[in-house]
Backbone as CSV, one residue per row, in Angstrom:
resi,resn,N_x,N_y,N_z,CA_x,CA_y,CA_z,C_x,C_y,C_z
1,MET,25.177,14.572,16.983,24.072,14.453,15.965,22.959,13.467,16.200
2,PHE,23.198,12.559,17.058,22.183,11.542,17.527,20.952,12.186,18.079
3,GLU,21.118,13.324,18.797,19.929,14.082,19.329,19.075,14.335,18.371
4,ASN,19.360,14.645,17.075,18.434,15.007,16.042,17.357,13.936,15.848
5,PHE,17.722,12.627,16.125,16.701,11.613,15.747,16.251,10.971,17.103
6,ILE,16.353,11.591,18.303,15.732,11.080,19.559,14.141,11.226,19.371
7,PRO,13.620,12.084,18.688,12.115,12.133,18.499,11.644,10.831,17.859
8,TYR,12.276,10.167,17.125,12.065,8.863,16.382,11.917,7.837,17.518
9,PHE,12.912,7.782,18.359,12.805,6.668,19.427,11.780,7.026,20.498
10,MET,11.546,8.273,20.710,10.432,8.819,21.684,9.037,8.370,21.067
11,LYS,8.799,8.396,19.799,7.592,8.065,19.221,7.471,6.560,19.332
12,LEU,8.452,5.832,19.066,8.442,4.291,19.159,8.069,3.818,20.633
13,ALA,8.645,4.628,21.495,8.263,4.153,22.841,6.873,4.641,23.284
14,ILE,6.422,5.695,22.795,4.963,6.153,23.032,4.121,4.928,22.480
15,GLU,4.327,4.455,21.279,3.654,3.540,20.646,3.607,2.262,21.453
16,GLN,4.756,1.974,21.895,4.942,0.757,22.684,4.103,0.744,23.914
17,ILE,4.102,1.875,24.628,3.369,2.086,25.855,1.894,2.027,25.665
18,THR,1.523,2.570,24.509,0.053,2.477,24.241,-0.333,0.846,24.065
19,ILE,0.545,0.149,23.393,0.317,-1.276,23.153,0.155,-1.936,24.491
20,GLU,1.115,-1.683,25.391,1.150,-2.189,26.714,-0.225,-1.933,27.492
21,GLN,-0.577,-0.632,27.355,-1.908,-0.345,28.057,-3.056,-1.057,27.590
22,ILE,-3.070,-1.214,26.335,-4.291,-1.995,25.788,-4.148,-3.344,26.138
23,ARG,-3.019,-3.918,26.309,-2.860,-5.323,26.617,-3.148,-5.562,28.183
24,LEU,-2.832,-4.643,29.071,-3.222,-4.740,30.422,-4.642,-4.497,30.685
25,LEU,-5.334,-3.594,29.896,-6.796,-3.524,30.045,-7.514,-4.730,29.682
26,LYS,-7.013,-5.530,28.716,-7.562,-6.725,28.352,-7.292,-7.876,29.175
27,TRP,-6.149,-7.755,30.140,-5.877,-8.862,30.937,-6.832,-9.383,31.840
28,GLN,-6.810,-10.675,32.052,-7.947,-11.432,32.796,-8.098,-10.734,34.196
29,LYS,-6.994,-10.070,34.668,-7.223,-9.451,36.020,-6.628,-8.046,35.827
30,GLY,-7.244,-7.405,34.873,-6.858,-5.925,34.593,-6.960,-4.994,35.540
31,ASN,-7.881,-5.221,36.567,-8.175,-4.242,37.626,-7.000,-4.163,38.577
32,GLU,-6.214,-5.172,38.571,-5.034,-5.144,39.458,-3.899,-4.180,38.877
33,TYR,-3.977,-3.903,37.681,-3.012,-3.150,36.906,-3.387,-1.636,36.701
34,LEU,-4.518,-1.317,37.218,-4.996,0.071,36.897,-4.014,1.191,37.401
35,PRO,-3.357,1.024,38.696,-2.426,1.977,39.035,-1.234,2.057,38.182
36,LEU,-0.803,0.800,37.515,0.399,0.721,36.665,-0.201,1.414,35.350
37,ILE,-1.395,1.240,35.008,-1.780,1.925,33.689,-1.724,3.445,33.774
38,ALA,-2.100,3.942,35.027,-2.014,5.385,35.200,-0.629,5.763,35.159
39,ASP,0.363,4.993,35.572,1.707,5.293,35.492,2.241,5.463,34.083
40,LEU,1.793,4.574,33.297,2.064,4.360,31.862,1.451,5.750,31.196
41,VAL,0.235,5.983,31.523,-0.383,7.238,30.838,0.416,8.485,31.214
42,LYS,0.940,8.525,32.439,1.767,9.843,32.892,2.997,9.787,32.193
43,LEU,3.686,8.636,32.002,4.969,8.671,31.193,4.894,8.991,29.816
44,SER,3.695,8.612,29.151,3.490,8.811,27.783,3.264,10.331,27.681
45,LEU,2.503,10.901,28.565,2.203,12.363,28.540,3.462,13.193,28.686
46,GLU,4.340,12.795,29.666,5.694,13.414,29.840,6.537,13.343,28.546
47,MET,6.454,12.314,27.748,7.233,12.190,26.635,6.689,13.055,25.587
48,GLN,5.291,13.110,25.461,4.707,13.896,24.478,5.012,15.427,24.647
49,GLU,5.192,15.731,25.979,5.373,17.203,26.252,6.941,17.563,25.935
50,TRP,7.734,16.474,26.016,9.230,16.711,25.520,9.137,16.888,23.915
51,LEU,8.349,16.130,23.274,8.280,16.195,21.826,7.831,17.512,21.388
52,LEU,6.928,18.076,22.203,6.329,19.360,21.855,7.174,20.531,22.427
53,GLY,8.347,20.238,23.017,9.340,21.316,23.368,8.962,21.893,24.661
54,LYS,7.993,21.207,25.545,7.544,21.833,26.812,8.412,21.212,27.948
55,SER,9.363,20.492,27.653,10.186,19.846,28.815,11.710,20.268,28.509
56,THR,12.353,20.442,29.577,13.770,20.859,29.579,14.678,19.673,29.834
57,ILE,14.295,18.476,29.943,15.073,17.256,30.179,16.332,17.304,29.212
58,ARG,17.452,17.158,29.668,18.613,17.211,28.921,18.925,15.863,28.207
59,ASN,18.741,14.738,29.014,18.984,13.325,28.399,17.666,12.583,28.394
60,PRO,16.828,12.761,27.606,15.440,12.155,27.681,15.573,10.695,27.587
61,ILE,16.409,10.079,26.790,16.535,8.579,26.651,16.841,8.041,28.071
62,ARG,17.893,8.604,28.745,18.288,8.127,29.995,17.099,8.317,31.036
63,SER,16.586,9.523,30.993,15.599,9.844,32.003,14.392,9.029,31.949
64,PHE,13.801,8.946,30.782,12.616,8.170,30.597,12.821,6.581,30.711
65,LYS,14.004,6.141,30.465,14.395,4.775,30.602,14.290,4.434,32.169
66,ILE,14.764,5.371,32.932,14.869,4.923,34.339,13.293,5.009,34.842
67,LYS,12.384,5.757,34.415,11.027,5.791,34.833,10.421,4.602,34.384
68,ALA,10.723,4.098,33.110,10.256,2.767,32.484,10.720,1.615,33.294
69,LEU,11.904,1.649,33.748,12.395,0.604,34.612,11.547,0.394,35.930
70,ARG,11.297,1.609,36.466,10.460,1.454,37.779,9.133,0.977,37.492
71,ILE,8.509,1.386,36.468,7.155,0.803,36.038,7.230,-0.615,35.903
72,GLU,8.219,-1.099,35.153,8.400,-2.488,34.880,8.620,-3.411,36.358
73,ALA,9.294,-2.596,37.149,9.492,-3.393,38.445,8.224,-3.519,39.157
74,LYS,7.388,-2.458,39.146,6.024,-2.576,39.842,5.095,-3.709,39.169
75,ALA,5.290,-3.728,37.793,4.615,-4.726,37.132,5.017,-6.221,37.520
76,ASP,6.407,-6.371,37.738,6.872,-7.599,38.163,6.282,-7.987,39.670
77,LYS,6.210,-7.076,40.423,5.686,-7.160,41.782,4.224,-7.809,41.757
78,ILE,3.420,-7.090,40.795,2.062,-7.446,40.760,1.983,-8.864,40.158
79,SER,2.754,-9.246,39.268,2.798,-10.660,38.772,3.120,-11.682,39.812
80,GLU,4.087,-11.263,40.730,4.524,-12.232,41.814,3.369,-12.325,42.831
81,LYS,2.696,-11.234,43.031,1.532,-11.242,43.972,0.348,-12.059,43.380
82,LEU,0.204,-12.067,42.003,-1.024,-12.879,41.378,-0.557,-14.208,41.026
83,TRP,0.661,-14.415,41.075,1.175,-15.773,40.668,1.032,-16.024,39.112
84,ILE,1.045,-14.885,38.284,0.764,-14.968,36.917,1.756,-14.011,36.145
85,ALA,2.527,-14.792,35.190,3.617,-14.022,34.524,2.976,-12.995,33.529
86,ASN,3.348,-11.841,33.674,2.912,-10.706,32.903,3.906,-9.642,32.737
87,LYS,4.794,-9.736,31.941,5.922,-8.769,31.860,5.838,-7.742,30.954
88,LEU,6.094,-6.461,31.401,6.015,-5.380,30.485,7.193,-5.324,29.516
89,ASN,7.090,-4.732,28.322,8.042,-4.521,27.405,8.137,-2.966,26.980
90,ILE,8.881,-2.194,27.786,8.998,-0.843,27.355,10.386,-0.384,27.429
91,VAL,11.212,-0.856,28.382,12.610,-0.447,28.454,13.396,-0.797,27.311
92,SER,13.038,-1.782,26.636,13.729,-2.292,25.446,14.008,-1.161,24.337
93,VAL,12.958,-0.385,24.226,13.056,0.643,23.224,14.156,1.711,23.604
94,PHE,14.264,1.951,24.850,15.273,2.907,25.262,16.699,2.179,25.228
95,GLU,16.732,0.943,25.667,18.070,0.147,25.542,18.462,0.170,24.070
96,TYR,17.572,-0.097,23.202,17.975,-0.074,21.768,18.385,1.219,21.312
97,ALA,17.857,2.313,21.768,18.273,3.681,21.368,19.741,3.919,21.875
98,GLU,19.954,3.402,22.974,21.256,3.603,23.680,22.288,2.806,22.991
99,GLN,21.924,1.556,22.600,22.992,0.732,21.894,23.386,1.272,20.404
100,GLU,22.186,1.861,19.836,22.426,2.353,18.473,23.334,3.640,18.562
101,GLU,23.062,4.381,19.548,23.895,5.527,19.693,25.405,5.324,19.957
102,LYS,25.601,4.366,20.797,27.055,3.937,20.900,27.573,3.214,19.733
103,ARG,26.793,2.436,18.986,27.398,1.607,17.883,27.649,2.550,16.647
104,THR,26.617,3.185,16.263,26.846,3.798,14.896,26.288,5.285,14.858
105,SER,26.290,6.033,15.797,25.651,7.377,15.761,26.417,8.230,14.790
106,LYS,27.634,7.899,14.488,28.489,8.921,13.746,28.685,8.327,12.214
107,THR,28.051,7.350,11.916,28.080,6.769,10.558,27.188,7.502,9.623
108,PHE,27.531,7.666,8.390,26.528,8.281,7.489,25.353,7.332,7.147
109,GLU,25.542,6.033,7.008,24.506,4.992,6.778,23.505,5.115,7.849
110,TYR,23.975,5.051,9.094,22.942,5.165,10.240,22.143,6.437,10.211
111,GLN,22.880,7.565,9.994,22.220,8.912,9.990,21.087,8.794,8.910
112,LEU,21.398,8.345,7.769,20.521,8.388,6.603,19.231,7.281,7.000
113,LYS,19.540,6.247,7.519,18.428,5.423,7.731,17.590,5.942,8.803
114,ILE,18.063,6.544,9.921,17.237,7.065,10.954,16.315,8.234,10.399
115,ASN,17.074,9.043,9.534,16.355,10.134,8.892,15.239,9.788,8.106
116,PHE,15.519,8.685,7.282,14.378,8.053,6.480,13.157,7.840,7.325
117,ASN,13.339,7.028,8.356,12.427,6.479,9.244,11.824,7.622,10.004
118,LEU,12.487,8.633,10.363,11.892,9.964,11.065,10.985,10.458,10.209
119,GLN,11.413,10.854,8.854,10.384,11.528,7.866,9.174,10.572,7.689
120,ARG,9.500,9.155,7.504,8.259,8.390,7.424,7.301,8.531,8.454
121,GLN,7.799,8.386,9.670,6.862,8.549,10.856,6.011,9.892,10.789
122,ARG,6.683,11.006,10.423,5.959,12.201,10.290,4.959,12.210,9.366
123,LEU,5.170,11.660,8.087,4.118,11.604,7.093,3.180,10.668,7.421
124,LEU,3.453,9.528,8.123,2.477,8.603,8.587,1.412,9.147,9.476
125,GLU,1.860,10.111,10.374,1.009,10.793,11.306,-0.152,11.634,10.544
126,GLN,0.326,12.285,9.355,-0.685,13.040,8.566,-1.571,12.060,7.832
127,VAL,-1.169,10.942,7.387,-2.050,9.979,6.771,-3.030,9.394,7.597
128,ARG,-2.636,9.197,8.833,-3.594,8.650,9.832,-4.730,9.479,9.956
129,GLY,-4.470,10.805,9.933,-5.623,11.889,9.905,-6.447,11.789,8.624
130,ALA,-5.876,11.518,7.458,-6.533,11.352,6.256,-7.488,10.094,6.321
131,ARG,-7.218,9.161,7.118,-8.049,7.848,7.092,-9.345,8.100,7.669
132,LEU,-9.608,9.243,8.276,-10.892,9.556,8.786,-11.898,9.801,7.631
133,LEU,-11.379,10.027,6.433,-12.147,10.061,5.276,-12.956,8.787,4.907
134,LYS,-14.164,8.889,4.625,-15.045,7.663,4.547,-14.705,7.071,3.025
135,ASN,-14.671,7.912,2.205,-14.556,7.452,0.696,-13.051,7.075,0.546
136,ASN,-12.802,5.863,0.041,-11.434,5.434,-0.186,-10.742,6.276,-1.343
137,ASN,-11.504,6.617,-2.296,-10.976,7.460,-3.485,-10.469,8.832,-2.822
138,ASP,-11.186,9.285,-1.825,-10.720,10.563,-1.219,-9.404,10.351,-0.370
139,LEU,-9.320,9.178,0.068,-8.053,8.823,0.820,-6.819,8.797,-0.084
140,GLY,-6.935,8.234,-1.367,-5.951,8.174,-2.291,-5.582,9.574,-2.696
141,GLU,-6.565,10.324,-2.947,-6.238,11.774,-3.291,-5.605,12.541,-2.184
142,GLU,-5.994,12.299,-1.054,-5.259,13.006,0.184,-3.864,12.630,0.471
143,VAL,-3.673,11.195,0.265,-2.353,10.701,0.365,-1.395,11.515,-0.588
144,GLU,-1.855,11.509,-1.956,-1.109,12.251,-2.903,-0.621,13.582,-2.528
145,LYS,-1.678,14.301,-2.140,-1.550,15.679,-1.607,-0.565,15.775,-0.586
146,ILE,-0.545,14.819,0.394,0.287,14.864,1.591,1.799,14.826,1.063
147,PHE,1.914,14.011,0.103,3.429,13.690,-0.419,3.712,14.942,-1.212
148,LEU,2.808,15.398,-2.072,3.240,16.683,-2.982,3.564,17.795,-1.946
149,GLU,2.866,18.103,-0.858,3.094,19.233,-0.077,4.516,18.853,0.652
150,TYR,4.746,17.726,0.925,6.106,17.429,1.574,7.327,17.635,0.824
151,PHE,7.093,17.104,-0.536,8.216,17.545,-1.544,8.376,18.976,-1.661
152,ASN,7.422,19.765,-1.809,7.487,21.043,-2.103,8.074,21.964,-0.930
153,LYS,7.926,21.405,0.169,8.491,22.012,1.374,9.977,21.681,1.631
154,ASN,10.360,20.598,0.948,11.746,20.205,1.253,12.760,20.057,-0.011
155,LEU,12.102,20.185,-1.078,13.039,20.228,-2.248,13.767,21.533,-2.483
156,ASP,14.943,21.392,-3.130,15.708,22.707,-3.446,14.835,23.547,-4.351
157,SER,15.128,24.889,-4.358,14.324,25.896,-5.011,14.367,25.639,-6.649
158,ASP,15.445,24.885,-7.038,15.593,24.675,-8.544,14.576,23.701,-9.082
159,VAL,13.970,23.039,-8.294,12.951,22.019,-8.814,11.654,22.163,-8.058
160,ILE,10.567,21.772,-8.594,9.362,21.699,-7.875,8.520,20.365,-8.209
161,ALA,7.695,19.911,-7.348,6.950,18.701,-7.534,5.480,19.175,-7.976
162,VAL,4.984,18.578,-8.978,3.678,18.756,-9.557,2.955,17.684,-9.705
163,ARG,1.655,17.645,-9.578,0.680,16.488,-9.950,0.886,16.169,-11.365
164,GLY,1.172,14.904,-11.622,1.430,14.498,-12.993,0.302,14.256,-13.888
165,GLY,0.380,14.562,-15.093,-0.430,14.068,-16.145,0.269,12.913,-16.880
166,HIS,0.772,13.319,-18.053,1.390,12.279,-18.871,2.836,12.851,-19.130
167,VAL,3.737,11.829,-19.456,5.111,12.290,-19.928,5.211,11.881,-21.376
168,PHE,5.675,12.799,-22.169,5.906,12.696,-23.665,7.299,12.720,-24.005
169,ASP,7.742,12.004,-25.152,9.116,12.069,-25.550,8.941,12.971,-27.000
170,LEU,9.939,13.128,-27.595,9.999,14.014,-28.937,9.266,13.324,-30.037
171,ASP,8.960,11.946,-30.020,8.281,11.337,-31.010,6.678,11.263,-30.683
172,ASN,6.331,12.011,-29.588,4.859,12.043,-29.076,4.534,10.769,-28.556
173,ASN,5.355,9.940,-28.170,4.955,8.774,-27.370,4.601,9.218,-25.931
174,GLN,3.710,8.668,-25.219,3.247,9.231,-24.003,3.149,8.011,-22.803
175,SER,3.343,8.335,-21.627,3.212,7.300,-20.522,1.836,7.334,-20.218
176,ASN,1.600,6.338,-19.230,0.382,6.370,-18.475,0.311,7.573,-17.516
177,GLN,-0.731,7.944,-16.804,-0.790,9.074,-16.013,0.041,8.716,-14.781
178,MET,0.906,9.851,-14.561,1.765,9.650,-13.353,1.208,10.416,-12.224
179,ASP,1.572,10.190,-10.874,0.898,10.833,-9.824,1.690,12.102,-9.440
180,ILE,3.032,11.994,-9.377,3.784,13.239,-8.908,5.045,13.277,-9.887
181,ILE,5.429,14.364,-10.349,6.473,14.525,-11.289,7.407,15.625,-10.696
182,ILE,8.751,15.292,-10.631,9.704,16.518,-10.235,10.162,17.032,-11.400
183,ILE,10.074,18.411,-11.663,10.493,19.176,-12.784,11.345,20.436,-12.296
184,PRO,12.134,20.984,-13.293,12.754,22.268,-13.032,11.863,23.312,-12.654
185,SER,12.131,24.122,-11.788,11.115,25.067,-11.356,10.724,26.164,-12.537
186,LYS,11.671,26.329,-13.380,11.357,27.397,-14.444,10.860,26.814,-15.677
187,MET,10.507,25.643,-15.721,10.084,24.809,-16.830,8.686,25.219,-17.311
188,LEU,8.376,25.457,-18.564,7.105,25.689,-19.047,6.559,24.358,-19.429
189,SER,5.489,23.983,-18.755,4.811,22.719,-19.005,3.941,22.792,-20.208
190,MET,3.545,21.607,-20.701,2.732,21.461,-21.901,1.187,21.608,-21.560
191,CYS,0.435,21.920,-22.426,-1.165,21.916,-22.209,-1.574,20.473,-22.254
192,PRO,-2.745,20.168,-21.484,-3.399,21.115,-20.605,-2.677,21.147,-19.266
193,SER,-2.577,22.243,-18.738,-1.895,22.457,-17.326,-2.422,23.780,-16.877
194,ASP,-2.887,23.600,-15.615,-3.440,25.143,-15.175,-2.536,25.595,-14.123
195,THR,-2.821,25.251,-12.898,-1.897,25.771,-11.650,-1.220,24.740,-11.016
196,LEU,-0.416,24.973,-9.949,0.301,23.959,-9.278,-0.599,22.781,-8.792
197,THR,-1.741,23.091,-8.632,-2.689,21.879,-8.244,-3.405,21.076,-9.405
198,GLY,-3.198,21.574,-10.430,-3.568,20.802,-11.768,-2.734,19.733,-12.266
199,LYS,-3.019,19.039,-13.320,-2.302,17.985,-13.846,-1.290,18.677,-14.949
200,TYR,-0.057,18.133,-14.765,0.989,18.664,-15.668,1.435,17.593,-16.786
201,ASN,1.274,17.867,-18.031,1.935,17.102,-19.114,3.442,17.678,-19.350
202,VAL,4.271,16.619,-19.225,5.799,17.043,-19.325,6.518,16.306,-20.388
203,LEU,7.493,17.128,-21.009,8.408,16.393,-21.981,9.335,15.614,-21.189
204,ILE,9.899,14.542,-21.682,10.847,13.463,-20.899,12.141,14.318,-20.346
205,ASP,12.534,15.219,-21.228,13.835,15.782,-20.908,13.740,16.749,-19.687
206,ASN,12.550,17.002,-19.235,12.284,17.889,-18.110,11.869,17.020,-16.787
207,VAL,11.710,15.727,-17.065,11.251,14.949,-15.860,12.564,14.437,-15.008
208,VAL,12.838,15.091,-13.893,13.893,14.672,-13.103,13.547,13.406,-12.317
209,ALA,12.242,13.357,-11.805,11.897,12.087,-11.102,10.410,11.878,-11.328
210,ALA,9.952,10.726,-11.247,8.504,10.391,-11.330,8.062,9.375,-10.073
211,PHE,6.859,9.643,-9.621,6.338,8.909,-8.475,5.079,8.309,-8.745
212,SER,4.873,7.168,-8.371,3.698,6.549,-8.359,3.137,6.398,-6.831
213,ILE,2.030,6.903,-6.738,1.455,6.987,-5.291,0.234,6.098,-5.136
214,LYS,0.348,5.263,-4.022,-0.720,4.244,-3.716,-1.231,4.497,-2.257
215,SER,-2.521,4.449,-1.925,-2.818,4.371,-0.619,-2.530,3.073,0.067
216,THR,-2.666,1.965,-0.617,-2.358,0.723,-0.153,-1.447,0.030,-1.171
217,LEU,-0.314,-0.520,-0.724,0.493,-1.395,-1.631,0.521,-2.838,-1.426
218,ASN,0.048,-3.494,-2.466,0.222,-5.025,-2.406,0.789,-5.437,-3.654
219,LYS,0.884,-6.705,-3.769,1.479,-7.372,-5.175,0.708,-6.700,-6.466
220,LYS,-0.606,-6.589,-6.364,-1.370,-6.229,-7.573,-1.108,-4.698,-7.754
221,SER,-1.136,-3.865,-6.748,-1.005,-2.569,-6.986,0.422,-2.148,-7.247
222,PHE,1.455,-2.937,-6.739,2.864,-2.744,-6.853,3.021,-2.977,-8.490
223,LYS,2.581,-4.074,-9.031,2.537,-4.305,-10.551,2.085,-3.042,-11.224
224,GLY,0.912,-2.685,-10.749,0.244,-1.498,-11.564,1.124,-0.195,-11.498
225,ALA,1.665,-0.114,-10.305,2.636,1.175,-10.331,3.837,0.873,-11.118
226,TRP,4.417,-0.302,-11.008,5.535,-0.550,-11.878,5.296,-0.398,-13.371
227,ASN,4.240,-0.944,-13.798,3.739,-0.755,-15.296,3.664,0.750,-15.601
228,ASP,3.118,1.520,-14.693,2.906,2.969,-14.980,4.368,3.571,-15.185
229,ILE,5.152,3.228,-14.350,6.548,3.806,-14.522,7.319,3.143,-15.772
230,GLN,7.081,1.997,-16.003,7.802,1.432,-17.253,7.164,2.024,-18.500
231,SER,5.935,2.556,-18.386,5.384,3.096,-19.589,5.877,4.617,-19.958
232,ILE,6.824,5.134,-19.078,7.361,6.300,-19.501,8.446,6.171,-20.590
233,PRO,8.202,7.007,-21.639,9.016,6.968,-22.849,10.572,6.922,-22.288
234,VAL,11.365,6.149,-23.127,12.812,6.183,-22.911,13.441,7.373,-23.394
235,PHE,14.176,8.069,-22.495,14.849,9.318,-23.067,16.132,9.079,-23.877
236,LYS,15.944,8.813,-25.231,16.972,8.380,-26.097,18.037,9.461,-26.369
237,GLU,17.549,10.710,-26.132,18.567,11.782,-26.348,19.185,12.213,-25.168
238,LYS,19.138,11.482,-24.059,19.731,11.927,-22.743,21.195,12.253,-22.845
239,ASP,22.041,11.412,-23.289,23.435,11.719,-23.451,23.755,12.842,-24.300
240,ASP,22.971,13.237,-25.267,23.137,14.474,-26.057,22.786,15.596,-25.316
241,PHE,21.448,15.570,-24.507,20.995,16.759,-23.934,21.932,17.066,-22.543
242,TYR,22.394,15.911,-21.977,23.013,15.991,-20.689,24.384,15.138,-20.671
243,PRO,25.344,15.526,-21.457,26.589,14.731,-21.462,27.344,14.352,-20.374
244,ASN,27.169,15.300,-19.213,27.690,15.084,-18.069,27.090,13.848,-17.318
245,LEU,25.915,13.355,-17.687,25.244,12.247,-17.071,25.387,11.070,-17.756
246,LYS,26.262,11.024,-19.030,26.245,9.966,-19.796,26.743,8.605,-19.093
247,ASP,26.014,7.525,-19.197,26.389,6.169,-18.642,26.328,6.082,-17.284
248,GLU,25.977,7.222,-16.433,26.077,7.247,-14.942,24.731,7.654,-14.286
249,HIS,23.843,7.889,-15.027,22.510,8.427,-14.317,21.243,8.025,-15.093
250,THR,20.454,7.120,-14.372,19.178,6.775,-14.921,18.319,8.030,-15.083
251,TRP,17.450,8.094,-16.136,16.478,9.184,-16.320,15.124,8.708,-16.775
252,PRO,14.105,9.123,-16.077,14.193,9.744,-14.683,14.332,8.866,-13.495
253,LEU,14.660,9.490,-12.335,14.623,8.669,-11.047,13.110,8.279,-10.792
254,CYS,12.977,6.998,-10.496,11.563,6.496,-10.359,11.284,5.867,-8.924
255,PHE,10.108,6.161,-8.372,9.807,5.731,-7.039,8.380,5.361,-6.886
256,ILE,8.102,4.445,-6.013,6.791,4.092,-5.660,6.600,4.245,-4.168
257,LEU,5.580,4.993,-3.765,5.200,5.418,-2.274,3.805,5.029,-2.020
258,SER,3.679,4.580,-0.806,2.256,4.305,-0.290,2.124,4.535,1.215
259,ALA,0.776,4.816,1.581,0.571,4.941,2.936,0.654,3.595,3.749
260,ASN,0.213,2.506,3.288,0.282,1.241,4.124,0.635,0.186,2.992
261,SER,0.969,-1.116,3.403,1.275,-2.044,2.429,1.261,-3.456,3.196
262,GLU,1.332,-4.534,2.429,1.835,-5.752,2.945,3.220,-5.823,3.256
263,SER,3.687,-6.989,3.638,5.288,-6.982,4.036,6.107,-6.521,3.080
264,ILE,7.184,-5.871,3.544,8.266,-5.471,2.577,8.901,-6.730,1.850
265,ARG,8.969,-7.817,2.532,9.628,-8.966,1.874,8.859,-9.420,0.704
266,ILE,7.631,-9.386,0.946,6.657,-9.969,-0.159,6.702,-8.997,-1.414
267,LEU,6.765,-7.779,-1.127,6.903,-6.715,-2.213,8.235,-6.742,-2.768
268,ASN,9.292,-6.968,-2.110,10.640,-7.363,-2.722,10.669,-8.316,-3.696
269,GLN,9.884,-9.532,-3.284,9.905,-10.672,-4.150,9.158,-10.263,-5.516
270,GLU,8.134,-9.457,-5.418,7.402,-9.012,-6.450,8.257,-8.175,-7.453
271,TRP,9.173,-7.106,-6.707,10.038,-6.332,-7.481,10.973,-7.102,-8.428
272,ASP,11.614,-8.274,-7.631,12.509,-9.031,-8.388,11.847,-9.771,-9.582
273,LYS,10.673,-10.185,-9.408,9.879,-10.780,-10.506,9.677,-9.936,-11.681
274,LEU,9.312,-8.665,-11.417,8.935,-7.690,-12.425,10.260,-7.217,-13.209
275,ILE,11.332,-7.219,-12.386,12.543,-6.807,-13.074,12.998,-7.782,-14.176
276,GLU,12.702,-9.145,-13.923,13.024,-10.108,-14.934,12.113,-9.997,-16.058
277,GLU,10.741,-9.636,-15.812,10.004,-9.390,-16.920,10.073,-8.268,-17.882
278,ASN,10.264,-7.082,-17.278,10.414,-5.942,-17.965,10.893,-4.737,-17.250
279,GLU,12.014,-4.149,-17.667,12.528,-2.943,-16.883,13.243,-1.903,-17.889
280,ASN,12.434,-0.807,-18.260,13.017,0.118,-18.925,13.559,1.201,-18.138
281,HIS,12.921,1.360,-16.938,13.348,2.306,-15.931,13.494,1.774,-14.533
282,PRO,14.807,1.640,-14.081,14.962,1.047,-12.766,14.260,1.791,-11.622
283,LEU,13.743,1.039,-10.733,13.043,1.734,-9.579,14.216,1.985,-8.516
284,GLN,14.251,3.288,-8.042,15.210,3.457,-7.011,14.973,3.046,-5.594
285,LEU,13.465,3.265,-5.280,13.075,2.876,-3.976,11.580,2.623,-3.959
286,PHE,11.060,1.826,-3.067,9.584,1.981,-2.757,9.564,2.066,-1.330
287,MET,8.501,2.858,-0.799,8.422,3.023,0.576,6.930,2.874,0.987
288,SER,6.688,2.248,2.051,5.370,2.197,2.693,5.456,2.797,4.117
289,LEU,4.721,3.971,4.262,4.756,4.603,5.447,4.488,3.903,6.799
290,ASP,3.820,2.792,6.706,3.598,2.093,7.957,4.367,0.788,8.056
291,LYS,5.130,0.268,7.078,5.985,-0.859,7.095,7.538,-0.497,6.977
292,GLY,7.856,0.418,6.086,9.418,0.636,5.935,9.625,0.926,4.454
293,TYR,10.843,0.777,4.040,11.160,0.959,2.615,12.230,0.054,2.120
294,SER,12.435,0.001,0.835,13.401,-0.870,0.200,14.065,-0.181,-0.745
295,LEU,15.473,-0.073,-0.709,16.249,0.610,-1.727,16.519,-0.468,-2.784
296,ALA,16.912,0.048,-4.029,17.263,-0.938,-5.004,18.460,-1.883,-4.575
297,GLY,18.180,-3.125,-4.601,19.292,-4.047,-4.075,19.492,-4.192,-2.686
298,ASN,18.646,-3.381,-1.833,18.996,-3.381,-0.362,17.744,-3.287,0.396
299,ALA,17.071,-4.355,0.683,15.822,-4.278,1.540,16.142,-3.745,2.845
300,SER,15.183,-3.008,3.469,15.230,-2.312,4.672,14.148,-2.471,5.595
């Protein structure tokens, strides 16, 4: 099963190779390293071909690790020649992949964590393309569309993701505007609502999950997203409508997603602070595509 997550480690290695290429080009005697930079470019291209399915290498981690070891050995020789320490750091990615495979490749927790990170990396690639937009408002809109498309490609056919309007309860209380809402696919939405690309107003009993989407997540925007989620009316009739979920299931499931953010540690601290102030709806997870994610009670 580990082979399903090899692309994740390949992408990490390619990113690390790019970092090393830039570092060598800026080095005070960078000309000495030009042949080595060419080797790094070649290795990166070979790895990208494997990701695209154009390579038949059976054990890519081991194969590319051997090539990386040869490149690092060349770098050591150049350093000895120049009498200047300049050690490359590429092999460590492959060593980490091998260690993780041996240690936990068969555990569910490991599979889940790697799958989260793999999906995060794929979405991050799409967001990087969206950053070419000059208008930051357009960026926020594009990030929302990327997540919406992802959900509708991967959710079960019984539910769909729609661009949110407001969530109402039976007493006509309404939430702030939500970004994405997961609803039963056969549900009739409230007006005004046009097509799948329009804004949906939804009754609380049909809101399976609610998402607040941010292009950038910091303490201020995290608090704003939190407040939007807490504004969702409480589903007082949940136990009557869904007796099988009584005392065992929060409604709706709530998430905060972003393209980039400040550190997960800082956001976790803000999360803890907001829980103390006000929590009608527990947050299940927040995720930053460029930094990582944090589950309720479990920073990652």
